[in-house]
C-alpha positions in Angstrom: -121.3 65.4 75.0 -122.0 62.5 77.3 -119.3 61.6 80.3 -117.7 59.0 78.4 -116.7 61.8 75.5 -115.8 64.1 78.2 -113.5 61.4 79.6 -111.8 60.5 76.3 -111.2 64.0 75.8 -109.5 64.3 79.0 -107.9 61.7 78.8 -106.3 62.7 75.2 -105.6 66.3 77.0 -103.7 64.6 79.7 -101.8 62.5 77.6 -100.8 65.2 75.3 -99.5 67.2 78.0 -97.4 64.5 79.3 -96.0 63.7 76.0 -95.2 67.6 75.8 -93.4 67.8 79.0 -91.6 64.3 78.4 -90.5 65.4 74.9 -89.5 69.0 76.5 -87.4 67.2 79.2 -85.5 64.8 77.0 -84.9 67.6 74.7 -83.2 69.8 77.5 -81.2 67.0 78.7 -79.9 65.9 75.5 -78.9 69.8 75.1 -77.3 70.1 78.4 -75.2 66.4 77.9 -74.2 68.1 74.4 -73.1 71.4 75.8 -71.0 69.7 78.7 -69.8 66.5 77.2 -66.5 68.1 76.1 -66.3 69.7 79.3 -66.7 66.4 81.4 -64.4 64.4 79.2 -61.7 67.5 79.9 -62.2 67.0 83.5 -61.9 63.5 83.5 -59.0 63.2 81.5 -57.2 66.2 83.8 -58.0 63.9 86.8 -56.5 61.0 85.5 -53.2 62.8 84.5 -53.3 64.2 88.3 -54.2 60.2 89.6 -51.3 58.9 87.4 -48.9 61.2 88.8 -50.0 60.3 92.3 -49.3 56.7 92.2 -46.3 57.3 90.2 -44.3 60.2 90.8 -42.1 62.1 88.4 -42.8 59.6 85.5 -44.1 60.2 82.2 -46.8 58.2 80.4 -47.8 56.5 77.5 -51.0 55.3 76.7 -50.7 51.3 75.5 -52.4 51.1 72.2 -54.3 47.4 72.5 -56.0 45.4 69.6 -59.5 45.8 70.0 -59.9 41.5 70.8 -57.5 42.5 73.6 -59.4 45.6 74.8 -62.8 43.2 74.9 -61.3 40.4 77.0 -59.3 42.5 79.4 -63.2 44.7 79.6 -64.6 41.3 80.3 -62.4 39.8 82.8 -61.0 43.0 84.6 -63.2 46.0 84.1 -60.5 47.4 82.2 -60.7 50.9 80.9 -57.1 52.0 80.3 -53.4 51.2 80.5 -50.2 53.4 80.3 -46.4 52.6 80.4 -44.7 54.7 82.6 -41.1 56.3 81.9 -38.7 57.5 84.4 -35.3 58.9 83.1 -35.7 57.2 79.9 -36.4 54.0 81.6 -39.1 51.8 82.2 -40.8 52.6 85.5 -43.9 50.5 85.7 -47.4 50.9 84.6 -50.7 52.9 85.6 -53.8 50.7 84.9 -57.3 52.5 84.6 -60.0 49.8 85.9 -63.4 50.4 86.8 -64.5 47.6 89.2 -68.0 47.4 90.4 -68.9 48.7 94.0 -72.0 48.6 96.0 -73.0 52.0 94.5 -71.9 51.3 91.0 -68.5 50.9 89.1 -65.6 52.6 91.0 -63.2 54.3 88.6 -59.5 54.2 89.6 -55.8 54.4 88.7 -53.5 51.6 89.9 -49.9 52.1 89.8 -47.3 49.4 89.5 -43.3 49.6 89.4 -41.2 47.5 87.1 -41.2 45.0 89.8 -45.0 44.9 89.1 -45.3 45.8 93.1 -48.2 48.4 93.8 -47.0 51.9 94.3 -50.6 53.1 95.1 -54.4 53.7 93.8 -56.0 56.9 93.5 -60.0 56.7 93.0 -61.2 59.2 90.1 -64.9 58.9 90.7 -67.3 56.6 92.8 -71.0 56.9 94.1 -70.4 54.8 97.1 -72.5 55.4 100.3 -71.2 58.9 102.2 -69.4 57.7 105.6 -68.9 54.3 104.6 -67.9 53.5 101.7 -66.9 56.5 100.1 -64.1 56.4 102.9 -62.3 54.6 100.1 -61.0 57.8 99.3 -59.6 58.5 102.6 -55.9 58.4 102.8 -56.1 55.9 105.7 -57.4 53.4 103.4 -56.0 54.0 99.7 -52.7 54.4 101.8 -52.4 50.9 102.3 -51.9 50.1 98.4 -48.7 52.0 98.5 -47.3 50.4 102.0 -44.9 48.0 100.3 -47.8 45.7 99.0 -47.2 43.3 96.3 -48.8 39.8 95.1 -52.3 39.4 95.2 -54.2 41.0 97.7 -56.9 40.1 99.8 -59.2 41.8 102.3 -59.1 41.4 106.1 -61.4 42.7 109.1 -59.9 43.7 112.5 -56.4 43.5 111.7 -54.5 46.1 112.9 -51.0 45.2 111.2 -52.2 43.6 107.9 -49.5 41.6 106.0 -48.1 42.7 103.1 -50.9 41.1 100.9 -53.8 42.3 103.3 -55.7 45.4 103.0 -57.4 46.4 106.3 -61.3 46.6 105.2 -63.3 50.0 106.2 -65.7 49.4 109.1 -68.7 48.7 107.5 -67.7 48.8 104.0 -66.5 45.3 103.1 -68.3 45.8 99.8 -66.3 48.7 99.1 -62.8 47.3 100.3 -63.4 44.5 98.2 -64.2 45.9 95.2 -61.2 48.3 95.2 -59.0 45.5 96.2 -60.3 43.6 93.2 -59.6 46.5 91.1 -56.1 46.5 92.3 -55.4 43.0 91.4 -57.0 43.2 88.4 -54.8 45.8 87.7 -51.8 43.7 88.4 -53.0 41.3 86.3 -53.2 43.5 83.4 -50.0 44.7 84.2 -48.6 40.8 83.9 -50.2 40.5 80.8 -48.7 43.5 79.3 -45.2 43.1 80.4 -44.9 39.6 79.2 -46.5 41.2 75.9 -43.7 43.5 75.8 -40.7 40.9 76.7 
């Protein structure tokens, strides 16, 4: 057998081995996903429930059912995930809006609380993949606590302002993109809440 034939046999063997490795790896990943997807969904749901209670304390929540067209519109315009009506003592207490704005490292899954007057009551980040030590600081209370500090109206991000106004959020140093993404998410939630409140009237 000449060198050309030997090379062809080697290439075929190598291709077969690579195919087998890829097939087995894909099969294992698929199996792992199948076995863990329910647990992941359960944890995500639990985290969302905790987040809602943190941004609107002592309230009960009802998922707001929306038409497919409305969901598609809100997803396109506001990175919408879900919306919940909040009640406290059988009275309307506001909304919790789940949005997922695009950050530096991917989408930022977050819950935004708004009271009955649509003033911010707080935000809670459920999951994110921002840079450790920079954008990941959005999960520090020193940053996300600003959204519960009497903020109202459309918010903007500012730098080097130790006393931001009621419509301003002090950016995380070195992580302006993340700061703006979270603030965009809060503003998106406000706009969604305005739409929901108008439809409910």
